N, C-alpha and C positions, 0 to 999 in steps of 0.2 A: 499659448505661444502664438503670436501673430506673425504671419509670413507676408512681407510686403509684396505687392504685385510686381511682376517683371516689367521692366521698362523697355518699350519698343525701341530698337536701334534706329538711329537716324537714317532717313531714306538714302539709298545708294543708287543713283540713277544708272550706273553702268555695272553690269555683273562682272565679277572676276572670271578668269578662265575656269572652265570645268576641271575637275581633278585630273582628267586625262590630258596628255600633252596636246597642245594646239587644238583644243576642242572647239574654239571659236572660229576656226578656219578649217573646216572638215572637208575632205574629199570624199569620193564615193565609198572607199573602203572604210574611212572613219565613220561615215554615216551608218554603214551597215553595223559597225561595232556598237554605236550608240543605240541602235534599235535592239540589238541583242541584249544590251544591258537593261533597257526598259522592260523587255519581255522577261528577263531573268528575275527582275524585281517583282514583276507581276506573278510569276510562278511561285516565288518564295511566299508571297502574301497568301495565295490560294492554298499552297501546300501546308503552311504552318499556322494558319489561323485556327485558334482553338474552338472547340464545340460551343463554349458559352457565348461566342459571337454568332456563329452560323446557325445555331439551333433556334434562333428567333427569341421570343420572350422567355423569361426565366422559367425553366422547367420545374414542374412540381414533383419533387422527389418525396421519399418517405420522411417520416418524422425523425427529428434529432433531439429528442428530449433526454436530458441527463437523469441520473439518479440510480437507484439500485434496481433489482430485477423487476419488481412490479410497482415501483413508484411509491411504496409505502414507507421506505426507510429514509426518506428525506435526503437524497443525494444532492450534492452541490456541484457547482461548475468544476471545482477542482477534481471531483470524482469522475467527471466525464472525460477530461483530457489531461494527459501528461503527468498526472499524479501530483502529490503535494511536493513542496520544496523540501529537499533533503535537510535533515537536522542532524548535525554531527555532535555527538556527546563525547567529551574528553574527561568526564568525571562522573560521580554518582548523580543520579537524578535528584532534583529538589525534593526534600521530604514533604513539602507542601503539595506536591502534585498528586492528584487522586490516582490510586492504583486501579480502581474499577468502579463501575456503577451498574446496578441491576436494571436490566431491560424490562419495561412493563409487560406483564403477561398479555394485556389486551392487544398490544402491538404484535406480539407473536401470533395470537389467535387470528387477528385480521389478516396477517400475511399468510397464515396456513390456509385460510379460506380460498385464496386465489393462487397459491403457489403451484407451479408445474415442475415436476421433478427434473426432467431433462435426461439425456442419454447416459450420463455418468453418475447420477445421484445415488443409485443403489450401490454401486461399487464404493463410492466415497463413504456411504453410511457404514458399510461393512468394515472398511479400514478403520474408521473412527472408533467403532465399537471394540475392535481388537487392539488398536495401537494407542488409543486415548488422546493422541495428538495428531492433527492432520493439517497439512499446508495445502491450500487451494490456490493455484496460480492461474492467471488468465488475463484477458484484456479488460480494459475499463468498461463499465456499464453493461457487462454481460451477466450480472446477477450473482457475482461471487459472494457478496455480503449476505444477500437474502438466502442463498444456499447454505452458508455457514450457520445462520440462525435456525433454518429449518432442519439441518442435520442434528443440531443439539435438541431441538424441539421433538424430533422423532425418537430420540433416545429416551425421552420422558424424564429429563433431569428436572429437579425441583425448581431451579432458577438458572437464568442465563445472565452472565456478567460481561459487560463490555470493558475491556482493558483500554487504558489510555494509549493513543497512538505513539506517544513519546516513549513508551516502554521499549527499551533496547533488547535485542536478542539475548544478551547476557543476563538480563534481569527477569527473564520469563519465569524461572523457577521460583523466585522470591515473591512473585505476584499471584501465584496459584494456590492460595491458602484456603479458599472457601470451597465447599463442596458444590457440585453441580457443573454447569457448563460455563465456558469462557470463550469469548471471541475477541480476536485482535484484528481490527480492520485495517487493511492496506498498510502493512508494516513497511516503512521506507527502508530500502536497502541500498548500499553503495559499496565501493571498493574498500572503504574504511569501516564499513559497518555491514559485514555479510551475515547471513543466517547459516550457521554451521550445524552439522549433525549433532555435535556435542551439546549445543543449546537445546535441541529437541530431546536428547537423552535426559538431561537434567530436568526438563519440564515434565517428561513422562514419569520419572521417579516421584516427583512431587505430586502429580495427579493421582498416582496410585495411593499415596498416603492420604490424600484429601478426598478420594473417590470423586474425581472430577474429570472433565474432558475439555480439550482446547482445540479450536479451529482458528488458524491464522490465514488471512487472505493477503496475497502479494501479487504485484504485477509480474508479468513474465520478466525474469531478471537473471543475469549470469552470476549474481552474487549469492547463490544458494549452493553452499559447498557441502557435498555429501548427503544432501536431503533428497527425498523422493516425493516431490509435490504431486498432487492430483491435478491434472490439467482440466480445468472446467470448460464444459461445452454448454452453451445456453440452450434452453428448450426451444421448440419450434414456435415462431411468432404466432401462427394460427392457433396453437393450443393455448398460449398466453391470452390472446384476444378472446377466445371462447370462454376461458375461466373467468376473466374479469366481466365479460358481458353477462354471463349466467348469474353472477353475484349482483350485478347492477339492475338487470332487467328480469331475470328469472324465466320469462316466457319469450316466445318467438325468436329465440337466439339464432336458430339455423336460418330463418328467413332473412334476418339482418345480415348474416354472414354471406348470403347469396347475392347481396346487392352489388351492382357493378363497381361503385367506388371502393367497396371493401375488397373485392377481387383484385382491383388495380393496386390497392395499397399492399396487399400480400404478395403481389407479383413483382414489386419494385425492390427486390433484393432482400437480404437477411436483416430484418429490423432487430434492434436491441429490445430486450424485454420491456424496458420502461417506455419505449416508443409504442409498442403494442398496447401497453396499459393506458397510455395517454389517448391513443386512437379509440380504445374501448369506451372511454368516458364521453368522447364526442359521439360515438355510434349509439351509446345508450340513450342519448337525448334525441335520437332520430324520430321525427314524427311524420315523415313522408312529404314534407313541404319542399319547395324549391330551395329555400334558405338552408334547410337541413342537408340537402344534397350538396349544395355549394360548400358548406362547412366541412363536409367529409372530403370533398375534392381539394379544398384549400389547406387541409391539415398539414400535409407534407411541407409546403412552402413556409407556412407560419412556423413550423418546428425548426426548419433550417435556419430561419432568421433568428429564432431564439437561441439556437445552438451557437451560431456565430457570435452573437452578443456575449454569451457566457464565455466562450473561448477567449475573446479579446479583452473582456472586462475582468477576468479572474486575476487578482493581484498575486496569487500564489503560483501561477503558471510562469515558468521561466521565460525570460526574454528570448532566448535562443529558440525555444519551442514555438513561440508566437511568430518568430521570423520564418520558421519552417512552414507554418500554416499559410502565411501570406505567399511565400515562394511557391508552395504546392498549388495554391489557387491560380497563380500566373502560369505555372507549367503543368496544369492538369492534363493528363493523358500525353505527357511528354516523358522522356527518360527520367527515372528516379534520380540518377546521378546528377542531372542538371538541377533539379529542384533542391537537392541537398547541398550541392556546391554553392549555388547562388543564394540559398537561405543563409549560409554563413556570412556571405558578403553583406546581406541585409542586416544580419545580427550586429556586424561591426558598426554599421551606421546607427542602429538603434542604441547600441552601447555608448557610442560617442555622444549621442544626443542626450541620453538619460544620465550617464555618468562620465562627463567630459574629463574629469580628473583621473579616471582609471583607464589604463590601456586595455583594449579588448582582449579577452582571453578565450580562444576557441579551442576546445579539446580536440586533439588529433583523432581520438577514437571515442566512440559512443555507442548507443544502442544499435542493434542490427536493423537493417532496412525494414524487415517485416514487423518488428516491434514498433518502430517509429511510425510506420504507416498505420498500424492498428490503433495507436494512440490517437491519430488524426482522423479516425473513421474513414480511412482510405485503404486501398488495395493496390497490389502490384501484380502484373502478369508479364510473362516474356513474350514480346511481340517483335515482328520484323519492322524496323524503322527505316524508311526510305532515306538514302543518302545519295550524293552525287556519284557514288561508286556502286550503287545498288543497295538492296535491303541488308540491314545488319541487325541481328537479334539483340535486344536490350530490354531491361526491366522497365516497364512503363507503369507510372503511378497515376492514380486517379481517385477522387473522392467517390465514396459509394453512393452518395446522395446527389443526384443531378441538381444543379442550381447552386450548389455550395460555393463554387468559385465566384460567381457573380455577387452573391450576397456577402461573402467574406470581404472581397475587395471594396465593395461599396461601403460596408460597415466601417472598415479601417480608415477609409478616406473621409467619410462624412461624420462618423461617430467618434473618431479619435483624431481630430485635426492636428493635435500636437505631434503626431508621427509624420506629418507631411514633409518636413525637411529631409528626414531619413529616406522616405519613399521616393521623393523627387531625385535625390542624389543617386539612389540605387537604380531607378529606371533610366537615368542618364547613362550610368555605367552599362546597363544592358543594351542600350541603343548603340553603344560603341563596340559591342562584342563582335568578334569575327564570325560567329556562328549564325546562320540565317534564322534558325528557329528561335534563338535568344532575342535577336533584333525584332522579329515579328511578334513574339510574345510581349515584348516591351510596348510595342505599338498597340497591341490588343488590350493590354491592361490599361494603358492610357486612354484608350477609347471608352472603356468601361467607366473610368474615373470622370471622363468628359460627360458621359451620360448622367452621372450623379451630380456633377458640379462643373458645367462647361467653362465659366469664366476663370475658375482657378486652374483647371487643367490646361487651358490655353495659355494663361499667364505664366504658369510655373514650368510647363513642359513643352507644349506644342509650338508656341510661338518662337521659343529659343531654338528649337530644331529647324523651324521653317525659315528663319533668317540666317541660317548658317551658310558660310561660304563653301562648306564641304558637301559633297554629294550625298553621303550616307545619312546624316541627320535630316536632310530635306526629304529623303525617301521615307524615313521613319515618321516624320510629320504627316506626309501625304497618306501613309498607311493608317496612321492613327485617326485622321479625319475621315478616311474612307470607312473604316470599321465603326467609327462613332455614328456615321450616317446609317450603316446597316443596323445599328442598335436603336435607331430612331432617336438619337440624342437631339434635343431641341436646338434649332437655329443653326445647325451645321451647314445646311444647304445655303442659307443666306450668307454665312461667313465665307464659304467657298466662292460664291458669286462676287462678293465684295473684294476678296483677295485677288480675283482674276484681273482687277484693275487697280490694285494697290500701288502706291508710289514706290514700294520696295520691290526690286526685281525678284528677290528670293521668295517672297510671299506669293507673287504671281506664279513663279515656277511651281511652288508647292501645290497651289490650288489647281493649276492646269493638270499636273500629274494626278492629283486626287480624282479629278473628274474622269480622267482616262481610266483609272483603276475602278472607279465606282460603277460606271454604267454597265459593264458586263455582269457585275454581281447583282445589280438592281436594275433589270431591264426597263422598268418604268421610267427611270431617270435618263435613259439614253438620249432622248430628244433634248431635254434641258441641258444635259452635259455638253452635247455637241453644240447647242446654241451658245453656251458660255464660251466654249473654245473658239467658235466662229466669230463671236463678238470681239474677243481679244485679237484675233487675226485681222478683223476689219479695222481695229483701232490703229494698227501699224506701229511704227517706231519701236519694233522689237529688235534686240540684238540677235546675232546669229545663233547664240546658244539658246535664247528664249524661243526663237522661231523653231529651232529643231525640237525643243521640248513640246511645243504645240503639235508638231507633226507626230512625234512619238506618242504623245498622250492620245491623240485622235486615232492613231493606228492601233492602240491598245483596245479601242472599242470593238475592233474586228478580231481580236485575238483569243477571246474566251467566251463561252456560252453557246446556247443553242438558238438564240434569237438574233443572230447576226444579220439575217435578212432585213430586219428593220433598220439596222444601221446602214446597210447598203442603200436602202431607199432614201435615208436621210442624206447620205453623201451625194446621191444623184440629184436631190433637190438643191444641194449647195452648188452643183455645177451651173445652175441657172441664176446664181446670185449676181447682183450688179457690181460686186467688188472683186477685183482681180485677186486680192490676197486670200479671200475666202475660197474662191474656186481653186486656187493653187493649193490651199490647205487640204481640200478634199482629195485632189489628185495625189499630192505628196503622201498623205496618210494611206490612201488605197495602195499605191505602189509599194510603200514600206511594208504594209501588211501582207501583200502578195509575195514579196521577196523573203519568204520564211518557210522553211520545210520542216520545222520542228513539230513534235507531236502536238496535235490539237490546233495547228495553224489553220489559216483561212482556206488554204487549198485542200487540206484534209477534210475540214468541215463541209466544203462545197461538194467534194466528191461523195461524201457519205450522206449529206442531207440537202444542201442548197440546190443542187442540180435538179432535184425532183419537185421543186416549187417554181412554178412558171414565172411569178413576179420576181423572185430572187434571181433566177437565171437571166431574166431580161435586164435587171438592174446591174448585175455583174458584167454582162456583155457591154452595156452602155458605158460603164466606167472603164473597162478595158479599151474600148474603141477610142474614147476621149483621151485617155492617157497615151495611147500609142500615136494618136494624131497630133498631140500637143508637143511642139518642138522642145519645150523645157522639160518634158517628162518622157519623151520617146525612148531615150537610152535607158533610163531606169525601168520603164515598163518592159522593154525587151529583156533586160537582165532578169526581171521577175518572171518573165515567161520562160526563160532558160531554167529557172528554179522549178517551175511546174513540170517542164518536160523531163528534167532529170528525175524528179520524183515519180513521174509516170513510168519511167524505166523500171521502177521497183514495185509500183502498185498498179494493178489492173484497173481499179476503180478510178484512179486519177487519169489514166489514159482514156478511159471511156468518157470522162467528163470533158477532157480536152477535145476529143473527136467531135463531140456535140457543140463545143464552144467555138472552135476555130471558124466554122463557116459564118457565124454571127459577127465575127470581127472583120470580115471582108466586105466593104461597101464600095470601095473604089479600086481601080487598077493599082494605085500606089500601095493600098493596104495589102493586096495580094502579093505584090512584088516584095514588100518589106518582110512579111512573114515567111515567104518562101526563101528569101535570102538568109534569114536568121536560122531557119531549120536546116538549110543546106550546109551552112558553115558551122553549125553547132558541133562542139567536141565534148567528149566525156569530161567529167570533173577533173580527172587525172591527166587530161591532155590527150587521151587516146582518140581513136576514130569516132566518127559520128555514131551515136547509139541507134540500134534498129528502130526504136520507137519514133525517132525523128523521121525515118523513111516512111513509116506508116502514117504519120501525121501529114507528110508531104502528099501522100496519096489522097488524104481527105481534102486538102486544099485544092488538089487538081480536079476533084470531082464534086466538091461542095458548092452550095449555093451561097447567096448573100443574105439569108434570113435565118433566124434561130429556128431550128427544127422543132418538131413536136416534142414535148417533154417526155423523157423515158419513164417507163414503169419500173418500180423497185423490184419487180419480179424478173 
């Protein structure tokens, strides 16, 4: 399926009004509101960006190789995830279907040589010996089938027969006519096809007559009525690794297990038995070379890639289950309810794409959360999730193997391009969602897709958001480009630079905002980002809304991060620029950043860090002096100073910073008169009398000099 590239809208020389009333003709109060909105968008981005963006390059997690317990039973992709497609029988099985087949003894002996019992094996063996029929339940790829074979092998039966999976529970008794052992692997169960205790009673009667034993393996399922399954617990991965390594190498096993990459592998969570078996094969080939060490270190990432390919490529995995996988990748380490809810929305798009003639059918009820997560090699834990009302406990879901979200999203985008129309429609829906975490995750997922295929991601998603007349989609586009640059997606920086001078006002807006968001997260880009913003300011011909966006975006450079001193130095440099609009941009952005008392704001950072750095303190004082002395900015600067003084009434470190800063702002008699008047007439935020901190600062002005004092010690 070929998706045509998105057509760029015709240039629109004049931007429409911002979504807020009268945004193009803002007064001081409106400008303050615009600033808060920009900072709120920045906070959302930082708060909700997933780990697969901020953790840098793809993490190397443990292996995700499918199969049975020790890799010798030939597991397929369908054994690894979600089980086989349910098969409903409404009549007798076809007489041509084979009832069973004998498992070769050599296969059993090979498995016995490396099998590790695990914590419940002895109990299961005793139950099988007494009851003759045993049901083993558990998660996929935990070694249920290998355990079933070994239980029968340990009993010493003359032969082990594999029953056809199509055997229904009601047919068990009729299939158990041969003596020896029988194993029914991954019996599919459903509401219309449950496993009842009566089925097991009938099987037990027949087994006594034939002198046989039966082990049935099933997924954890609510459709076992009256049965008492044995809950399978896999063996320790270190024991599995040791058993396979002993068989493959025989000698120096303990020396190999002591290698650093091996210790790292075992420390990365609970590996499935087949993963440990696969790692043992790589470890057995270790010869001490640098290449061998690299293969051990890379084993986890290669296995993650293989697992994701199997998940998405398995034709027997239900479409709804694949939608859950993709959704969980987008919402990794977010509330499980979000991943499940939005997975069903994605399923609707998948269903319409694959079966347009059929209406989507989403079951209202399905497997429990722990079952669904275990199928996906994921886990859930109850965590406090931050909201605007404070922390709220929620079940948070995440893949057990680091790097899975990146690999999975990249694989579905590049390896299965026929899914793109559904993914694009889904991500567009997420970008319009009212929840900040959903919008941010949509941007993060799009950034990852841009890293894999930038032209398609821009054409199908980012550009459409960027040229929107609505504020929200443009923010999503800016977020996506910001995060794509953090992922080192190719050509993003060049795209942003070009868009800063694009003929379409909305692309310019998006690029300008992205630069403002990007620099604090990637400090090395601070100077280029500010250069691009200044270049746009120098070009002039901006509408009121676009000019305000330039100021907001530049102010964002001072709103996050510990290297804000470098940005202050860059703004001081712009004060000497030969273009008035560039100088005005520096002062507007500085005043906007100062007039903010939220957590992590410039004033807080300066009181905690910046005042102890001589160059930073000097640059901040220079910007304050210039803003206070510039007629176009005096009022705004004084209002920002009020913000700092009000915060100083609550924080001793802020008052200390102001006591050291104020003398450096007095160069002329007019400076002294202006500051004294403002402090003398200052009122509390609620209109009450002048706060005591203003009197203390008036004393500083009365006795202070006109030069910045020696920098204070942190002690």
